[in-house]
C-alpha positions as a printed Julia matrix, in Angstrom:
482×3 Matrix{Float64}:
  17.67   -7.28   42.38
  15.12   -4.28   42.53
  11.33   -4.8    41.76
  11.48   -3.07   38.48
  14.4    -5.35   37.22
  12.44   -8.36   38.51
   9.51   -7.32   36.42
  11.39   -6.62   33.19
  12.86  -10.36   33.72
   9.25  -11.75   34.13
   7.9    -9.67   31.22
  10.75  -11.09   28.87
  10.32  -14.55   29.97
   6.5   -14.38   29.41
   6.88  -12.82   26.02
   9.12  -15.79   24.93
   6.4   -18.2    25.96
   3.74  -16.17   24.17
   5.67  -16.03   21.11
   6.84  -19.64   21.06
   3.73  -21.32   19.54
   0.11  -20.78   19.09
  -0.84  -22.74   22.02
   1.05  -20.68   24.45
  -0.81  -17.6    23.73
  -2.95  -18.25   26.74
   0.16  -17.72   29.01
  -0.3   -14.66   31.02
   1.94  -12.54   33.2
   0.63  -13.26   36.98
  -0.45   -9.73   37.63
   0.1    -6.21   36.76
   3.53   -4.87   37.45
   3.94   -2.33   40.09
   5.3     0.4    37.4
   2.03   -0.2    35.41
   0.07    0.32   38.49
   1.59    3.63   39.18
   1.05    4.49   35.59
  -2.54    3.97   35.78
  -3.02    6.13   38.91
  -2.31    9.18   36.82
  -3.31    8.21   33.36
  -7.02    6.89   34.05
  -7.52   10.51   35.07
  -5.52   12.37   32.54
  -6.05   10.0    29.48
  -9.48    8.28   30.21
 -10.1     7.36   26.74
  -6.85    5.46   26.43
  -7.33    3.92   30.01
 -10.71    2.5    28.77
  -9.21    1.16   25.34
  -6.4    -0.57   26.97
  -9.07   -2.05   29.78
 -11.07   -3.53   26.78
  -7.82   -5.11   25.21
  -6.22   -8.52   25.46
  -3.16   -6.86   26.78
  -5.22   -6.03   29.72
  -6.32   -9.6    30.29
  -2.66  -10.74   29.87
  -1.34   -8.22   32.5
   0.49   -6.34   29.83
   0.39   -2.54   30.61
   1.79    0.87   30.26
   5.24    0.2    31.36
   5.51   -3.26   29.37
   5.09   -1.57   26.03
   6.55    1.8    26.95
   9.51    0.99   28.93
  12.93    2.39   27.85
  16.67    2.05   28.43
  18.27    5.22   29.67
  20.58    5.16   26.71
  17.62    4.81   24.21
  17.66    7.83   21.85
  14.07    8.44   22.52
  14.05    7.71   26.31
  13.09   10.32   28.81
  12.68   10.26   32.44
   9.06   10.22   33.62
   8.53   10.21   37.52
  11.76    8.32   37.95
  11.2     5.91   35.24
  12.66    5.73   31.87
  10.05    5.34   29.0
   9.53    6.09   25.34
   6.54    7.58   23.5
   6.99    5.39   20.46
   6.23    1.53   20.55
   7.88    0.4    17.63
   7.99   -3.09   15.93
  10.97   -3.69   17.74
   9.3    -3.39   21.07
   6.17   -5.5    19.82
   8.6    -8.21   18.77
   9.48   -8.87   22.63
   6.09  -10.8    22.45
   4.95  -10.99   18.83
   8.35  -12.33   17.37
   7.02  -14.16   14.49
   4.73  -11.36   13.44
   7.31   -8.78   13.62
   9.79  -10.71   11.76
   7.01  -11.23    8.9
   6.17   -7.66    8.91
   9.88   -6.54    8.7
  10.05   -8.84    5.55
   7.14   -7.07    3.8
   6.75   -4.02    1.46
   4.53   -2.48    4.08
   7.5    -2.04    6.49
   9.59   -0.27    3.76
   6.87    2.25    2.73
   8.91    5.16    3.91
  11.39    4.38    1.43
   9.2     6.33   -1.02
  10.92    9.45    0.6
  12.73   11.41   -2.23
  10.96    9.53   -4.99
   9.02   11.15   -7.96
   5.8    10.92   -5.98
   7.56   12.79   -3.0
   8.85   15.38   -5.42
   5.28   16.48   -6.24
   4.3    16.86   -2.64
   7.86   18.56   -1.43
   8.5    20.67   -4.59
   5.62   21.02   -7.11
   2.8    21.28   -4.49
   4.69   22.34   -1.5
   7.56   24.61   -0.18
  10.09   24.59    2.65
   7.89   26.9     5.07
   6.94   24.25    7.64
  10.04   25.0     9.88
  10.58   23.13   13.0
  13.39   22.82   15.73
  14.66   19.67   14.03
  14.52   21.02   10.44
  15.78   24.37   10.05
  15.77   23.94    6.34
  12.1    23.4     6.81
   9.76   20.69    5.01
   6.61   20.73    2.81
   3.46   20.62    4.77
   1.88   18.85    1.83
   4.26   15.93    2.47
   4.22   16.08    6.14
   0.42   15.7     6.62
  -0.04   13.79    3.09
   2.52   11.13    2.0
   4.3    10.79    5.19
   1.02    9.82    6.98
   0.59    6.68    4.98
   4.33    5.82    3.89
   5.67    7.12    7.21
   8.25    9.67    8.33
  11.82    9.29    9.71
  10.94   10.1    13.44
  13.23   12.69   14.65
  14.04   13.01   18.42
  15.13   16.6    19.76
  17.77   16.96   22.4
  15.31   17.07   25.38
  13.61   13.85   24.12
  10.61   15.42   22.47
   9.62   14.26   19.06
   9.8    16.84   16.13
   6.29   17.8    15.32
   7.25   17.39   11.43
   7.67   13.63   12.12
   5.18   13.19   15.11
   2.21   12.21   15.19
   2.78    9.52   12.62
   1.58    6.0    12.24
   2.75    5.4     8.56
   3.3     1.93    8.07
   6.83    2.2     6.9
   7.68    4.71    9.68
  11.5     4.83   10.51
  11.74    4.55   14.12
  14.3     6.19   16.43
  15.48    2.57   17.35
  16.1     1.94   13.67
  13.34   -0.4    13.2
  11.03    0.18   10.42
   7.11    0.3    10.48
   4.11    0.87   12.7
   2.2    -1.8    13.87
  -0.35    0.86   15.08
  -1.04    1.53   11.53
  -3.15   -1.41   11.46
  -3.8    -2.17   15.03
  -5.02    0.81   16.51
  -3.94    1.54   20.19
  -4.58    1.05   22.88
  -7.39   -1.43   22.27
  -5.75   -3.43   19.52
  -9.14   -4.93   18.29
  -8.81   -7.95   16.02
 -12.26   -7.19   14.68
 -11.06   -3.69   13.8
  -8.27   -4.91   12.13
  -9.95   -7.3    10.11
 -12.43   -4.85    8.71
 -11.95   -3.37    5.28
 -12.37    0.21    6.18
  -8.91   -0.53    8.34
  -7.28   -0.78    4.96
  -8.8     2.35    3.61
  -6.52    4.8     5.49
  -3.9     4.43    2.64
  -5.68    2.0     0.14
  -7.96    4.64   -1.48
  -7.81    7.52   -3.69
  -6.85    8.07   -7.47
  -3.84    5.94   -7.77
  -4.5     3.05   -5.59
  -8.45    2.94   -4.91
  -8.4    -0.74   -3.37
 -11.02    0.26   -0.8
 -13.37    1.74   -3.4
 -12.9    -1.26   -5.73
 -13.58   -3.68   -2.85
 -16.89   -2.01   -2.1
 -17.94   -2.11   -5.78
 -17.07   -5.82   -6.14
 -19.25   -8.71   -5.16
 -16.79   -9.2    -2.32
 -17.7    -5.74   -0.76
 -21.26   -6.17   -1.53
 -21.44   -9.45    0.28
 -19.45   -7.97    3.19
 -21.97   -5.05    3.73
 -24.8    -7.41    3.56
 -23.36   -9.89    6.09
 -20.59   -8.01    8.24
 -22.62   -8.87   11.64
 -22.46  -12.58   10.52
 -18.54  -12.95    9.9
 -17.37  -13.84   13.43
 -14.78  -10.85   12.98
 -13.89  -10.7    16.58
 -12.96  -14.42   17.08
  -9.45  -15.23   18.07
  -9.57  -18.42   15.49
 -10.65  -16.94   12.13
 -10.46  -19.47    9.41
 -12.15  -18.77    6.07
 -14.59  -21.61    5.21
 -14.66  -22.76    8.84
 -15.48  -19.94   11.21
 -17.2   -17.66    8.4
 -17.87  -18.23    4.67
 -20.34  -15.23    3.64
 -17.92  -12.7     2.43
 -14.1   -12.12    2.57
 -12.61   -9.0     3.82
  -9.01   -7.51    2.62
  -7.63   -9.61    5.52
  -9.42  -12.61    4.46
  -7.41  -12.68    1.11
  -4.15  -11.09    2.01
  -3.32  -12.07    5.44
  -5.75  -14.2     7.43
  -5.67  -18.01    7.94
  -7.2   -20.82    5.92
  -7.35  -24.54    6.58
  -4.08  -24.88    4.9
  -2.31  -21.58    5.55
  -1.46  -19.8     8.8
  -1.88  -15.87    9.22
   0.92  -13.94    7.52
   1.93  -10.21    8.26
   3.58  -10.13    4.83
   0.77   -9.17    2.48
   2.95   -9.72   -0.65
   2.97  -13.47   -0.21
  -0.42  -13.92   -2.03
   0.0   -11.42   -4.79
   1.21  -12.35   -8.19
   1.67   -9.16   -9.87
   3.19   -5.8    -8.43
   1.01   -3.17  -10.08
   2.74   -0.16   -8.79
   5.36    0.66  -11.66
   4.25    1.94  -15.02
   4.65   -1.76  -16.24
   3.7    -4.21  -13.74
   6.38   -6.62  -12.41
   6.49   -9.91  -10.54
   6.56   -9.44   -6.87
   9.68  -11.39   -6.27
  11.5    -8.96   -8.68
  10.4    -5.97   -6.49
  11.43   -7.87   -3.29
  14.79   -8.37   -4.77
  15.41   -4.75   -5.4
  14.47   -3.98   -1.61
  16.58   -7.07   -0.69
  13.57   -8.68    1.12
  13.17  -12.51    1.76
  10.32  -12.63   -0.84
  12.93  -12.62   -3.41
  13.22  -16.45   -3.09
   9.46  -16.81   -3.32
   8.14  -16.97   -7.07
   4.88  -15.56   -8.15
   3.53  -18.84   -9.12
   3.72  -19.88   -5.34
   2.17  -16.67   -4.32
  -0.73  -17.2    -6.8
  -1.33  -20.76   -5.45
  -1.44  -19.28   -2.09
  -4.19  -16.81   -3.03
  -6.05  -19.65   -4.97
  -6.07  -21.44   -1.75
  -7.96  -18.65   -0.14
 -10.43  -18.37   -3.38
 -11.25  -22.16   -3.33
 -12.83  -21.8     0.06
 -15.85  -20.21   -1.69
 -15.26  -20.87   -5.56
 -14.78  -23.8    -7.83
 -11.24  -24.58   -9.61
 -12.92  -23.41  -13.19
 -13.97  -19.98  -11.58
 -10.73  -19.16   -9.89
  -8.58  -20.4   -12.87
 -10.74  -18.42  -15.29
 -10.52  -15.25  -13.16
  -6.84  -15.15  -13.24
  -7.03  -15.86  -17.14
  -9.15  -12.74  -17.19
  -6.78  -10.69  -14.77
  -3.52  -11.52  -16.74
  -5.2   -10.66  -20.2
  -5.98   -7.15  -18.57
  -2.39   -6.67  -17.5
  -1.12   -7.71  -21.07
  -3.58   -5.43  -22.85
  -2.44   -2.47  -20.6
   1.11   -3.31  -21.1
   1.16   -3.78  -24.86
  -1.16   -1.19  -25.96
  -0.36    1.83  -23.84
   2.37    1.31  -21.07
   5.22    0.05  -22.96
   4.77    2.19  -26.15
   4.23    5.09  -23.62
   7.38    4.62  -21.92
   9.31    4.37  -25.15
   7.66    7.51  -26.54
   8.4     9.46  -23.41
  12.13    8.3   -23.58
  12.54    9.49  -27.18
  10.66   12.67  -26.27
  12.94   13.62  -23.53
  15.64   15.64  -25.53
  12.86   17.93  -26.69
  11.51   18.6   -23.18
  12.51   20.9   -20.51
  14.76   18.88  -18.16
  13.08   19.69  -14.84
  10.63   16.99  -13.86
   6.97   18.12  -13.97
   7.87   21.53  -15.73
   6.28   20.2   -19.05
   2.57   19.6   -19.3
   3.36   16.02  -20.68
   5.0    15.01  -17.59
   1.66   15.25  -15.78
  -0.15   13.66  -18.69
   2.13   10.56  -18.63
   2.38   10.28  -14.8
  -1.49   10.27  -14.5
  -1.81    7.89  -17.22
   0.14    5.2   -15.83
   0.35    6.12  -12.08
  -3.47    7.07  -11.73
  -5.62    5.55  -14.64
  -3.22    2.63  -15.34
  -3.2     1.4   -11.92
  -6.79    1.92  -11.42
  -7.51   -0.37  -14.41
  -5.19   -2.94  -13.06
  -6.19   -3.01   -9.34
  -9.81   -2.95  -10.53
  -9.08   -6.27  -12.79
  -7.32   -7.86   -9.67
 -10.17   -7.29   -7.41
 -13.21   -7.67   -9.77
 -14.18   -3.92   -9.93
 -15.47   -3.57  -13.48
 -16.07    0.12  -13.17
 -12.72    0.75  -11.99
 -11.32   -1.58  -14.69
 -13.17    0.2   -17.46
 -14.56    3.58  -16.71
 -11.98    4.83  -14.28
  -9.17    2.88  -15.59
  -8.72    1.59  -19.38
 -11.36    4.33  -20.68
  -9.29    7.12  -19.01
  -5.87    5.51  -20.15
  -7.19    5.34  -23.77
  -8.81    8.86  -23.51
  -5.56   10.52  -22.19
  -3.25    8.57  -24.36
  -5.03    9.57  -27.64
  -6.44   13.16  -26.72
  -3.53   14.27  -24.49
  -0.45   12.57  -24.81
  -0.2    11.93  -28.64
  -1.18   15.89  -29.35
   1.57   16.95  -26.95
   4.19   14.77  -28.74
   2.92   16.08  -32.02
   3.46   19.51  -30.79
   7.02   18.63  -29.59
   7.84   17.33  -33.01
   6.65   20.45  -34.83
   8.49   22.69  -32.51
  11.53   20.86  -32.72
  11.39   20.64  -36.4
  11.28   24.57  -36.4
  14.28   24.89  -34.17
  17.65   26.43  -35.07
  19.4    23.66  -32.96
  20.39   20.65  -35.38
  20.21   18.43  -32.28
  16.66   19.35  -31.53
  15.55   18.92  -35.18
  17.21   15.16  -35.17
  15.48   14.63  -31.97
  12.08   15.76  -33.49
  12.91   13.55  -36.33
  13.41   10.46  -34.15
  10.15   11.1   -32.06
   8.17   11.58  -35.22
   9.49    8.11  -36.39
   8.58    6.48  -33.14
   5.2     8.04  -32.87
   4.48    6.75  -36.6
   5.74    3.27  -35.64
   3.44    3.27  -32.49
   0.32    4.56  -34.36
   0.72    2.37  -37.48
   0.85   -0.78  -35.12
  -2.22   -3.05  -35.06
  -3.24   -1.65  -31.41
  -3.34    2.03  -32.77
  -4.04    1.86  -36.47
  -7.74    2.66  -35.92
  -6.74    6.23  -34.8
  -5.35    6.81  -38.3
  -8.44    5.42  -39.94
  -6.75    2.22  -40.86
  -8.82   -0.29  -39.2
  -8.5    -3.64  -41.06
 -11.37   -4.61  -43.49
 -12.19   -7.77  -41.48
 -12.16   -5.78  -38.27
 -14.38   -3.05  -39.86
 -16.86   -5.46  -41.16
 -17.18   -7.13  -37.6
 -17.77   -3.71  -36.07
 -20.44   -3.02  -38.75
 -22.22   -6.31  -38.22
 -22.24   -5.77  -34.27
 -23.66   -2.24  -34.78
 -26.5    -3.72  -36.97
 -27.29   -6.36  -34.37
 -27.63   -3.73  -31.85
 -29.99   -1.63  -33.76
 -31.84   -4.61  -34.48
 -32.38   -5.36  -30.84
 -33.07   -1.85  -29.59
 -34.0     0.12  -32.54
 -32.59    3.54  -33.45
């Protein structure tokens, strides 16, 4: 048995020990492998930054080096020969699972690992067609790709990494650390999306800014919402007192002054272990136009979470909250959150979906070739999500001004006028089918606007409500004057 084979077996055995239980995490390889030592001779000169990062990592302390992570079999699709040794550039979740089996399995069952399934969706149509073209031609993509998708969508959601004939990775798909990256070995995900190589700092992974690479911007501004919330304010004030570099990091025990994203969605409590499935503490999936329960979306993706009801997930999150808050505070927060979801659904999302469905025969068939396509898309995909995420994370400005205010403004000042224009054009059409469709849309719009939620728009507020509004205005003037 050659030296390389002996070390491969040793690494495999050590990884089994490392992954077997929490206490075994202190099991180390006896020393660096000879192959890794050979790697170091060159790479500490050619890649000093990487060498130093690795030298500060727990991998270094465990004698896990370059070869242990990058080794490849000759027949691996992305393997290439490098100084008489077969290695691969990409370290996939399948590779990490050699030692981190439990974490890799949890991650594989999460929505994070499936993020690349957005490819080909309505969102991607925007980047690939509406915003982009096929001018980004590479060796692996003779038909071309959109640079907007390659440098935008794919960098968060992940790309399908394409290996060229000589083992190089196609530049349209690499570099890429998208969290749902589809790797050459068939695995989904990228551990380095959160655990930046080659230091793999636990403190960095727990920092809220770590999530901000993807969770920010007009349609899912969780980072901005967090920093607006009391949680974020407390973090900024106390971040140096949170012991974020500790191996054991239990909320209410190792720290209590502020939570981070990791605290609420992943990290340990006195009653729960760390989880790498961030959906296990979420009781609403706010991605669609109408929010759904997470087990519903898990079922659509064939994920194990389909068997975990939202009530259980909510109890998991409440278990985190109760380390800093009382029962009444936590329970009442969820009453407020659910009420905002219900308001958004009943007043805008569900009627909006119905109106857009009835309007479809009067629209040009190509998606995003109508002004109203953009209006409706931004209403639910941007403003509607912001309102829901804002309420879920206690960010009042994002719930109101960046959320429900924008939803209402665009519903009444953009969506309704566009629908009325479609109706008028349809009525004047010489096509009997379009005239009929216009009549159906007019009836649906009338039904929506005559409902209690929208009657005010027609000047038909109930007398009792009008009187309450008048009284409130008078009380305001009496307090603050004209």
